[in-house]
Residue frames as qw, qx, qy, qz and C-alpha x, y, z in Angstrom:
[[0.155, 0.018, 0.881, 0.447, 25.83, 12.17, -6.33],
 [0.408, 0.502, 0.425, -0.633, 22.79, 13.33, -8.28],
 [0.580, 0.608, -0.097, -0.533, 20.80, 13.12, -11.50],
 [0.017, -0.339, 0.905, 0.254, 21.91, 9.62, -12.47],
 [0.811, 0.214, 0.228, -0.494, 19.46, 7.50, -14.47],
 [0.047, 0.415, -0.869, -0.263, 20.68, 4.09, -15.64],
 [0.783, 0.038, -0.381, -0.489, 19.12, 0.95, -17.09],
 [0.630, 0.079, -0.740, 0.221, 21.04, -1.35, -14.72],
 [0.651, -0.618, -0.425, 0.116, 21.48, -1.42, -10.95],
 [0.562, -0.456, -0.159, 0.672, 22.81, 1.10, -8.46],
 [0.275, 0.876, 0.271, 0.288, 21.76, 4.51, -9.66],
 [0.171, -0.953, 0.223, -0.115, 23.99, 6.37, -7.22],
 [0.151, -0.619, 0.767, -0.066, 26.48, 3.74, -5.99],
 [0.947, 0.100, -0.231, -0.198, 27.07, 0.12, -7.06],
 [0.200, -0.621, 0.741, -0.158, 29.21, -2.20, -4.95],
 [0.965, 0.059, -0.181, -0.182, 29.93, -5.86, -5.73],
 [0.909, -0.077, -0.205, 0.355, 32.38, -7.96, -3.69],
 [0.336, 0.466, -0.257, 0.777, 33.77, -4.88, -1.96],
 [0.500, -0.614, -0.532, 0.300, 33.79, -3.50, 1.57],
 [0.256, 0.491, -0.011, 0.833, 33.97, 0.28, 1.22],
 [0.233, -0.536, -0.539, 0.606, 33.32, 2.91, 3.87],
 [0.084, 0.620, 0.377, 0.683, 31.03, 5.84, 3.13],
 [0.290, -0.522, -0.476, 0.646, 30.70, 8.93, 5.31],
 [0.101, 0.665, 0.143, -0.726, 28.60, 12.07, 4.75],
 [0.123, 0.013, 0.733, 0.668, 27.38, 11.17, 1.27],
 [0.468, 0.445, 0.344, -0.681, 24.24, 12.59, -0.34],
 [0.158, 0.088, 0.846, 0.501, 22.48, 10.83, -3.22],
 [0.365, 0.515, 0.404, -0.662, 19.49, 12.38, -4.97],
 [0.583, 0.611, -0.059, -0.532, 17.37, 12.23, -8.11],
 [0.003, 0.387, -0.882, -0.271, 18.68, 8.84, -9.23],
 [0.847, 0.183, 0.079, -0.493, 16.90, 6.05, -11.08],
 [0.100, 0.397, -0.901, -0.141, 17.82, 2.38, -11.63],
 [0.676, -0.126, -0.644, -0.336, 16.31, -1.09, -11.87],
 [0.767, -0.475, -0.403, 0.154, 17.43, -2.26, -8.40],
 [0.582, -0.492, -0.146, 0.630, 18.85, 0.08, -5.77],
 [0.309, 0.861, 0.212, 0.344, 18.22, 3.52, -7.19],
 [0.254, -0.930, 0.246, -0.098, 20.31, 5.07, -4.42],
 [0.134, -0.608, 0.782, -0.035, 22.76, 2.30, -3.47],
 [0.940, 0.107, -0.240, -0.217, 23.20, -1.31, -4.63],
 [0.255, -0.616, 0.728, -0.160, 25.21, -3.66, -2.40],
 [0.950, 0.125, -0.220, -0.184, 26.08, -7.21, -3.44],
 [0.896, -0.073, -0.246, 0.363, 28.35, -9.47, -1.35],
 [0.240, 0.614, -0.208, 0.722, 29.49, -6.43, 0.62],
 [0.540, -0.542, -0.501, 0.405, 30.30, -5.56, 4.22],
 [0.197, 0.589, 0.064, 0.781, 30.07, -1.82, 3.61],
 [0.329, -0.509, -0.512, 0.609, 30.12, 0.60, 6.53],
 [0.096, 0.598, 0.348, 0.715, 28.03, 3.75, 6.12],
 [0.257, -0.596, -0.500, 0.574, 27.40, 6.82, 8.26],
 [0.027, 0.577, 0.030, -0.815, 25.88, 10.21, 7.60],
 [0.178, 0.152, 0.772, 0.590, 24.09, 9.08, 4.45],
 [0.370, 0.482, 0.293, -0.738, 21.26, 11.09, 2.86],
 [0.164, 0.127, 0.839, 0.503, 19.22, 9.55, 0.03],
 [0.303, 0.502, 0.346, -0.733, 16.42, 11.64, -1.48],
 [0.571, 0.607, 0.000, -0.553, 13.98, 11.50, -4.40],
 [0.017, 0.376, -0.870, -0.319, 15.08, 8.22, -5.98],
 [0.825, 0.184, 0.120, -0.520, 13.10, 5.58, -7.89],
 [0.231, -0.263, 0.917, 0.192, 13.80, 1.90, -8.54],
 [0.597, 0.141, -0.439, -0.656, 11.93, 0.22, -11.36],
 [0.703, -0.113, -0.701, -0.048, 12.11, -3.04, -9.39],
 [0.709, -0.593, -0.360, 0.124, 13.22, -3.35, -5.73],
 [0.622, -0.393, -0.135, 0.664, 15.05, -1.13, -3.26],
 [0.214, 0.923, 0.207, 0.243, 14.24, 2.48, -3.97],
 [0.231, -0.927, 0.291, -0.057, 16.76, 3.84, -1.50],
 [0.123, -0.574, 0.809, 0.009, 19.07, 0.86, -0.89],
 [0.940, 0.109, -0.213, -0.244, 19.13, -2.69, -2.32],
 [0.246, -0.607, 0.741, -0.149, 21.15, -5.24, -0.33],
 [0.943, 0.140, -0.199, -0.225, 21.84, -8.80, -1.49],
 [0.925, -0.003, -0.250, 0.286, 24.01, -11.34, 0.31],
 [0.311, 0.546, -0.292, 0.721, 25.63, -8.60, 2.37],
 [0.555, -0.600, -0.502, 0.281, 26.04, -7.57, 6.01],
 [0.239, 0.572, -0.054, 0.783, 26.44, -3.78, 5.99],
 [0.344, -0.531, -0.517, 0.576, 26.57, -1.63, 9.10],
 [0.096, 0.569, 0.323, 0.750, 24.56, 1.56, 8.55],
 [0.285, -0.617, -0.523, 0.514, 24.04, 4.43, 10.96],
 [0.007, 0.616, 0.059, -0.785, 22.81, 8.00, 10.72],
 [0.161, 0.171, 0.747, 0.622, 20.96, 7.26, 7.47],
 [0.376, 0.482, 0.342, -0.713, 18.08, 9.35, 6.15],
 [0.156, 0.183, 0.797, 0.553, 15.98, 8.17, 3.22],
 [0.283, 0.500, 0.372, -0.729, 13.21, 10.46, 1.99],
 [0.611, 0.591, 0.016, -0.527, 10.73, 10.14, -0.86],
 [0.019, -0.350, 0.882, 0.317, 12.20, 6.93, -2.25],
 [0.803, 0.215, 0.142, -0.538, 10.01, 4.68, -4.38],
 [0.178, -0.211, 0.926, 0.259, 10.21, 1.12, -5.66],
 [0.604, 0.097, -0.365, -0.702, 7.83, -0.18, -8.27],
 [0.725, -0.123, -0.675, -0.060, 8.10, -3.62, -6.60],
 [0.714, -0.586, -0.360, 0.128, 9.25, -4.22, -2.99],
 [0.641, -0.400, -0.137, 0.641, 11.12, -2.09, -0.48],
 [0.218, 0.928, 0.180, 0.244, 10.56, 1.59, -1.14],
 [0.249, -0.912, 0.322, -0.050, 13.22, 2.64, 1.34],
 [0.127, -0.544, 0.829, 0.027, 15.35, -0.50, 1.81],
 [0.947, 0.104, -0.142, -0.269, 15.18, -3.98, 0.29],
 [0.151, -0.601, 0.779, -0.095, 17.40, -6.65, 1.87],
 [0.944, 0.106, -0.190, -0.247, 17.69, -10.26, 0.69],
 [0.928, -0.063, -0.217, 0.295, 19.79, -12.84, 2.55],
 [0.352, 0.530, -0.240, 0.733, 21.46, -9.94, 4.33],
 [0.553, -0.608, -0.487, 0.295, 21.83, -9.59, 8.12],
 [0.257, 0.596, -0.026, 0.761, 22.17, -5.82, 8.00],
 [0.371, -0.500, -0.496, 0.605, 22.57, -3.52, 11.00],
 [0.071, 0.625, 0.279, 0.725, 20.64, -0.23, 10.85],
 [0.427, -0.572, -0.511, 0.479, 20.73, 2.29, 13.68],
 [0.129, -0.617, -0.132, 0.765, 20.00, 5.96, 14.44],
 [0.111, 0.029, 0.636, 0.763, 18.27, 6.37, 11.09],
 [0.426, 0.456, 0.382, -0.682, 15.06, 7.71, 9.55],
 [0.150, 0.165, 0.807, 0.547, 13.02, 6.48, 6.61],
 [0.233, 0.497, 0.376, -0.747, 10.34, 8.97, 5.62],
 [0.545, 0.608, 0.055, -0.574, 7.65, 9.15, 2.93],
 [0.012, 0.333, -0.859, -0.387, 8.88, 6.11, 1.03],
 [0.746, 0.241, 0.268, -0.560, 6.56, 3.88, -0.98],
 [0.292, -0.049, 0.888, 0.353, 6.01, 0.89, -3.20],
 [0.555, 0.369, -0.055, -0.743, 3.75, 0.93, -6.21],
 [0.816, 0.245, -0.413, -0.322, 2.86, -2.69, -6.82],
 [0.633, 0.144, -0.705, 0.285, 4.84, -4.47, -4.08],
 [0.674, -0.642, -0.362, 0.056, 5.28, -4.82, -0.33],
 [0.664, -0.409, -0.144, 0.610, 7.17, -2.85, 2.29],
 [0.213, 0.937, 0.136, 0.241, 6.90, 0.88, 1.74],
 [0.273, -0.899, 0.340, -0.048, 9.67, 1.55, 4.25],
 [0.118, -0.539, 0.834, 0.024, 11.73, -1.64, 4.68],
 [0.934, 0.118, -0.144, -0.305, 11.46, -5.14, 3.16],
 [0.247, -0.554, 0.792, -0.066, 13.44, -8.00, 4.70],
 [0.918, 0.188, -0.218, -0.274, 13.62, -11.30, 2.84],
 [0.937, -0.092, -0.209, 0.265, 15.49, -14.01, 4.75],
 [0.353, 0.538, -0.281, 0.712, 17.38, -11.18, 6.40],
 [0.601, -0.584, -0.483, 0.253, 17.82, -11.25, 10.18],
 [0.237, 0.635, -0.063, 0.733, 18.31, -7.52, 10.50],
 [0.421, -0.488, -0.502, 0.577, 19.00, -5.58, 13.68],
 [0.048, 0.686, 0.248, 0.682, 17.20, -2.24, 13.81],
 [0.449, -0.547, -0.476, 0.522, 17.76, 0.14, 16.70],
 [0.080, -0.632, -0.112, 0.763, 16.79, 3.80, 17.13],
 [0.135, 0.126, 0.674, 0.716, 15.09, 3.80, 13.74],
 [0.370, 0.468, 0.364, -0.715, 12.08, 5.90, 12.71],
 [0.126, 0.192, 0.796, 0.560, 9.89, 4.71, 9.83],
 [0.182, 0.538, 0.456, -0.686, 7.18, 7.29, 9.18],
 [0.471, 0.640, 0.050, -0.605, 4.60, 8.14, 6.52],
 [0.001, -0.299, 0.848, 0.437, 5.58, 5.25, 4.28],
 [0.717, 0.272, 0.221, -0.602, 3.08, 3.41, 2.12],
 [0.253, 0.003, 0.909, 0.330, 2.44, 0.21, 0.25],
 [0.373, 0.210, -0.099, -0.898, -0.04, 1.53, -2.28],
 [0.727, 0.082, -0.429, -0.530, -1.41, -1.84, -3.41],
 [0.747, 0.025, -0.660, 0.071, -0.03, -4.54, -1.09],
 [0.756, -0.525, -0.363, 0.141, 1.32, -5.35, 2.41],
 [0.695, -0.392, -0.143, 0.585, 3.32, -3.61, 5.10],
 [0.179, 0.959, 0.088, 0.204, 3.44, 0.14, 4.93],
 [0.270, -0.886, 0.374, -0.049, 6.37, 0.46, 7.35],
 [0.139, -0.514, 0.846, 0.031, 8.20, -2.86, 7.66],
 [0.935, 0.121, -0.129, -0.307, 7.81, -6.26, 6.00],
 [0.190, -0.522, 0.831, -0.020, 9.76, -9.35, 7.12],
 [0.909, 0.183, -0.169, -0.333, 9.42, -12.59, 5.17],
 [0.957, -0.014, -0.199, 0.211, 11.15, -15.69, 6.58],
 [0.327, 0.561, -0.369, 0.665, 13.34, -13.42, 8.67],
 [0.603, -0.563, -0.491, 0.279, 13.99, -12.83, 12.38],
 [0.185, 0.690, -0.074, 0.696, 14.29, -9.09, 12.89],
 [0.498, -0.463, -0.486, 0.550, 15.42, -7.64, 16.21],
 [0.068, 0.684, 0.217, 0.693, 13.95, -4.17, 16.68],
 [0.478, -0.527, -0.480, 0.512, 14.57, -1.85, 19.64],
 [0.180, -0.598, -0.142, 0.768, 13.99, 1.80, 20.61],
 [0.122, 0.066, 0.596, 0.791, 12.27, 2.51, 17.31],
 [0.371, 0.450, 0.376, -0.720, 9.09, 4.16, 16.03],
 [0.135, 0.250, 0.788, 0.546, 6.68, 3.19, 13.25],
 [0.125, 0.554, 0.443, -0.694, 4.23, 6.06, 12.75],
 [0.398, 0.638, 0.022, -0.659, 1.71, 7.16, 10.17],
 [0.032, -0.250, 0.846, 0.469, 2.39, 4.33, 7.73],
 [0.702, 0.287, 0.184, -0.625, -0.27, 2.85, 5.44],
 [0.162, -0.114, 0.928, 0.314, -0.90, -0.46, 3.70],
 [0.524, 0.037, -0.352, -0.775, -3.67, -1.07, 1.23],
 [0.770, -0.183, -0.576, -0.203, -4.15, -4.56, 2.67],
 [0.802, -0.523, -0.269, 0.104, -2.53, -5.98, 5.85],
 [0.726, -0.313, -0.099, 0.604, 0.03, -4.57, 8.29],
 [0.166, 0.960, 0.108, 0.196, -0.06, -0.81, 8.10],
 [0.265, -0.878, 0.397, -0.027, 2.91, -0.43, 10.42],
 [0.155, -0.487, 0.858, 0.045, 4.55, -3.89, 10.50],
 [0.915, 0.160, -0.078, -0.363, 3.91, -7.15, 8.64],
 [0.156, -0.497, 0.854, 0.002, 5.73, -10.39, 9.50],
 [0.921, 0.143, -0.055, -0.358, 5.14, -13.74, 7.81],
 [0.947, 0.118, -0.225, 0.194, 7.04, -16.94, 8.52],
 [0.329, 0.581, -0.378, 0.642, 9.24, -14.85, 10.77],
 [0.606, -0.533, -0.482, 0.342, 10.19, -14.64, 14.44],
 [0.127, 0.767, -0.001, 0.629, 10.12, -11.06, 15.70],
 [0.560, -0.420, -0.441, 0.562, 11.75, -9.54, 18.78],
 [0.049, 0.728, 0.165, 0.663, 10.58, -6.02, 19.68],
 [0.514, -0.494, -0.454, 0.534, 11.63, -3.97, 22.70],
 [0.126, -0.631, -0.139, 0.752, 10.73, -0.33, 23.43],
 [0.145, 0.155, 0.630, 0.747, 9.06, 0.10, 20.04],
 [0.315, 0.449, 0.361, -0.754, 6.22, 2.55, 19.40],
 [0.149, 0.278, 0.805, 0.502, 3.60, 1.69, 16.77],
 [0.078, 0.521, 0.383, -0.759, 1.46, 4.78, 16.29],
 [0.413, 0.647, 0.089, -0.635, -1.30, 5.96, 13.95],
 [0.037, -0.236, 0.830, 0.504, -0.71, 3.32, 11.27],
 [0.695, 0.294, 0.208, -0.622, -3.46, 2.09, 8.97],
 [0.078, -0.093, 0.928, 0.351, -4.08, -1.19, 7.22],
 [0.548, 0.035, -0.151, -0.822, -7.33, -1.31, 5.32],
 [0.763, -0.094, -0.607, -0.201, -7.58, -5.09, 5.94],
 [0.813, -0.530, -0.238, 0.047, -6.12, -6.69, 9.12],
 [0.742, -0.337, -0.081, 0.573, -3.51, -5.40, 11.53],
 [0.195, 0.953, 0.061, 0.225, -3.25, -1.66, 11.22],
 [0.337, -0.844, 0.416, -0.018, -0.41, -1.62, 13.73],
 [0.130, -0.455, 0.873, 0.118, 1.07, -5.10, 13.38],
 [0.903, 0.166, -0.105, -0.382, 0.13, -8.17, 11.35],
 [0.231, -0.505, 0.831, -0.044, 1.82, -11.39, 12.50],
 [0.879, 0.211, -0.212, -0.372, 1.35, -14.44, 10.31],
 [0.945, -0.016, -0.270, 0.187, 2.85, -17.43, 12.11],
 [0.440, 0.507, -0.421, 0.611, 6.15, -17.36, 13.97],
 [0.603, -0.538, -0.458, 0.371, 7.22, -16.75, 17.55],
 [0.156, 0.711, 0.041, 0.685, 7.17, -13.15, 18.70],
 [0.496, -0.426, -0.464, 0.597, 8.48, -11.38, 21.79],
 [0.024, 0.739, 0.223, 0.636, 6.91, -7.98, 22.44],
 [0.547, -0.445, -0.441, 0.555, 8.29, -5.98, 25.36],
 [0.229, -0.549, -0.151, 0.789, 7.78, -2.40, 26.58],
 [0.189, 0.275, 0.583, 0.740, 5.80, -1.38, 23.50],
 [0.272, 0.467, 0.337, -0.771, 3.25, 1.36, 22.91],
 [0.118, 0.255, 0.798, 0.534, 0.66, 0.48, 20.28],
 [0.079, 0.575, 0.468, -0.667, -1.69, 3.44, 20.09],
 [0.312, 0.656, 0.047, -0.686, -4.13, 5.05, 17.69],
 [0.046, -0.192, 0.821, 0.536, -3.85, 2.57, 14.82],
 [0.608, -0.012, -0.364, -0.706, -6.74, 1.40, 12.66],
 [0.917, -0.338, -0.152, -0.148, -6.35, -1.80, 14.70],
 [0.424, -0.776, 0.467, -0.008, -3.61, -2.87, 17.08],
 [0.108, -0.410, 0.890, 0.169, -2.24, -6.38, 16.51],
 [0.886, 0.183, -0.022, -0.425, -3.68, -9.11, 14.30],
 [0.148, -0.471, 0.869, 0.041, -2.05, -12.53, 14.74],
 [0.897, 0.183, 0.034, -0.401, -2.89, -15.73, 12.90],
 [0.767, 0.446, -0.461, 0.005, -1.44, -18.99, 11.58],
 [0.879, -0.317, -0.269, 0.234, -0.41, -20.48, 14.93],
 [0.247, 0.665, -0.301, 0.638, 1.57, -17.38, 15.86],
 [0.671, -0.470, -0.469, 0.329, 2.93, -17.45, 19.41],
 [0.059, 0.777, -0.066, 0.623, 3.05, -14.15, 21.31],
 [0.582, -0.416, -0.460, 0.525, 4.84, -13.32, 24.53],
 [0.048, 0.748, 0.124, 0.651, 3.90, -9.80, 25.66],
 [0.556, -0.509, -0.438, 0.491, 5.12, -7.92, 28.73],
 [0.235, -0.575, -0.129, 0.773, 4.82, -4.28, 29.80],
 [0.156, 0.229, 0.562, 0.779, 2.99, -3.24, 26.63],
 [0.246, 0.467, 0.386, -0.756, 0.30, -0.59, 26.25],
 [0.109, 0.262, 0.779, 0.559, -2.32, -1.30, 23.57],
 [0.063, 0.567, 0.501, -0.651, -4.72, 1.62, 23.53],
 [0.337, 0.685, 0.110, -0.636, -7.26, 3.46, 21.37],
 [0.044, -0.172, 0.806, 0.565, -6.91, 1.21, 18.33],
 [0.519, 0.402, 0.421, -0.627, -10.16, 1.24, 16.40],
 [0.206, 0.166, -0.745, -0.613, -11.49, -0.85, 13.50],
 [0.717, -0.089, -0.128, -0.679, -14.88, -2.33, 12.70],
 [0.923, -0.025, -0.363, -0.125, -13.72, -5.94, 13.06],
 [0.741, -0.001, -0.427, 0.518, -10.41, -5.83, 14.97],
 [0.329, -0.930, -0.073, -0.145, -9.52, -3.85, 18.08],
 [0.336, -0.821, 0.461, 0.003, -6.53, -4.13, 20.39],
 [0.103, -0.393, 0.900, 0.158, -5.28, -7.69, 19.91],
 [0.856, 0.203, 0.015, -0.476, -7.05, -10.15, 17.63],
 [0.267, -0.370, 0.884, 0.104, -5.90, -13.79, 17.60],
 [0.838, 0.286, -0.137, -0.444, -6.94, -16.11, 14.81],
 [0.972, 0.075, -0.202, 0.090, -5.42, -19.40, 15.91],
 [0.354, 0.597, -0.487, 0.531, -2.59, -17.84, 17.94],
 [0.691, -0.475, -0.473, 0.270, -1.40, -18.33, 21.52],
 [0.011, 0.805, -0.123, 0.581, -0.73, -15.55, 24.02],
 [0.651, -0.373, -0.453, 0.481, 1.35, -15.25, 27.16],
 [0.039, 0.766, 0.099, 0.634, 0.68, -11.83, 28.69],
 [0.588, -0.450, -0.431, 0.516, 2.20, -10.14, 31.74],
 [0.257, -0.594, -0.161, 0.745, 1.80, -6.56, 33.03],
 [0.179, 0.250, 0.516, 0.799, 0.11, -5.16, 29.92],
 [0.220, 0.466, 0.394, -0.761, -2.49, -2.43, 29.60],
 [0.089, 0.294, 0.742, 0.596, -5.28, -2.73, 27.01],
 [0.062, 0.560, 0.486, -0.668, -7.73, 0.17, 27.03],
 [0.355, 0.679, 0.115, -0.632, -10.33, 1.82, 24.77],
 [0.046, -0.204, 0.803, 0.558, -9.77, -0.46, 21.79],
 [0.652, 0.337, 0.269, -0.623, -12.80, -0.93, 19.55],
 [0.637, -0.455, -0.273, -0.559, -14.68, -3.15, 19.22],
 [0.868, -0.490, -0.082, -0.011, -12.75, -5.04, 21.94],
 [0.238, -0.812, 0.531, 0.037, -9.42, -5.06, 23.75],
 [0.219, -0.301, 0.916, 0.148, -8.94, -8.79, 23.03],
 [0.799, 0.276, -0.021, -0.533, -10.64, -10.95, 20.40],
 [0.853, 0.309, -0.408, -0.104, -10.26, -14.65, 19.67],
 [0.537, 0.197, -0.666, 0.480, -8.19, -15.25, 22.80],
 [0.519, -0.627, -0.538, 0.222, -8.80, -15.32, 26.55],
 [0.003, -0.865, 0.046, -0.500, -8.86, -11.79, 27.98],
 [0.666, -0.039, -0.540, 0.514, -6.02, -11.69, 30.55],
 [0.107, -0.596, 0.128, -0.786, -7.19, -8.47, 32.21],
 [0.683, -0.567, 0.112, -0.446, -7.18, -8.86, 35.97],
 [0.946, -0.256, 0.139, 0.143, -4.54, -11.56, 36.11],
 [0.790, 0.034, 0.140, 0.595, -0.73, -11.60, 35.91],
 [0.275, -0.478, -0.007, 0.834, -0.60, -7.82, 36.25],
 [0.135, 0.306, 0.597, 0.729, -2.70, -7.11, 33.14],
 [0.064, 0.518, 0.468, -0.713, -4.96, -4.09, 33.47],
 [0.220, 0.601, 0.565, 0.520, -7.40, -1.96, 31.48],
 [0.247, -0.764, -0.282, 0.526, -6.81, 1.66, 32.47],
 [0.353, 0.925, 0.069, 0.121, -6.56, 5.02, 30.73],
 [0.772, 0.015, -0.101, 0.627, -2.81, 5.60, 30.23],
 [0.172, -0.930, -0.162, 0.282, -3.34, 9.38, 30.54],
 [0.628, 0.186, 0.229, 0.720, -0.91, 10.29, 27.76],
 [0.152, -0.523, -0.157, 0.824, -0.15, 13.99, 27.90],
 [0.386, 0.618, -0.073, -0.681, -0.95, 14.75, 24.27],
 [0.463, 0.114, 0.799, 0.367, -2.07, 12.88, 21.17],
 [0.342, 0.759, 0.326, -0.449, -3.75, 15.84, 19.50],
 [0.044, 0.617, -0.488, -0.616, -1.24, 16.47, 16.72],
 [0.848, 0.435, -0.022, -0.302, -1.97, 15.08, 13.26],
 [0.546, 0.553, -0.612, 0.146, 1.67, 13.95, 13.23],
 [0.887, -0.414, -0.199, -0.046, 2.09, 11.01, 15.59],
 [0.692, 0.182, -0.314, 0.624, 5.80, 11.75, 15.95],
 [0.017, -0.487, 0.206, -0.849, 4.75, 14.86, 17.91],
 [0.715, -0.535, -0.334, -0.300, 2.64, 12.94, 20.41],
 [0.051, -0.545, 0.642, -0.537, 3.73, 13.16, 24.04],
 [0.795, -0.186, -0.534, -0.220, 3.26, 9.66, 25.43],
 [0.123, 0.215, -0.712, 0.657, 4.44, 10.36, 28.96]]
């Protein structure tokens, strides 16, 4: 499906009150108000093998717009999708979507939040997802934004994303996040939280690698963090370093914080030396490539 430009919604595919199945579908060069690639409303669509390229939404959801739906999506690739408001790659509202084994690359917003994915009251499950080189050109969350949502994210990578303000890789506000085996690499936020910005909420962070971001994690607004088996290393910003807490609480076990500038921990008690927390060079094999997806973090 290609070269479709409409004044309404769903440039490539529009679904309302239907539960279709899509397999091996390519959508390109489409334009619409909401959901330039795909628009789903009140739908339990099942998708696999989807490719969405070079699409633009004048409002939200450059690649996919989801409203009041619970789709199951796997093997999805979205590239060079743009939204003039929120959700360059995917915008989901009141939609507990499942996304797995998928890639969102070089997507952006121009005037809104969430260059890669924007979740609004959507308790999404993301597994084996790569969000890379996405950008919020004027606002928050280059890779992922969650507002009043409780995302569950596992075995995923957020790399090389950029936000003009907060949360280069990930931005959560009023949300409870659960992250396991997630890599947050080489993201940049020109304000606070180059890797992750957590505004309030209860967050579980397990088995994560947070490396080479403009800053690691910035948490505020009575955010509560439980961290175990995480490596927070070589994150560097003038004001924030590895983990900065502004009114947050931290429970930390078996983490490594090393070579973060100006400090490994700020605004919270440094747990290094207790409960298995250390400060040691992780000796990653290679972080020389300009593309963080090529780093060898063994």
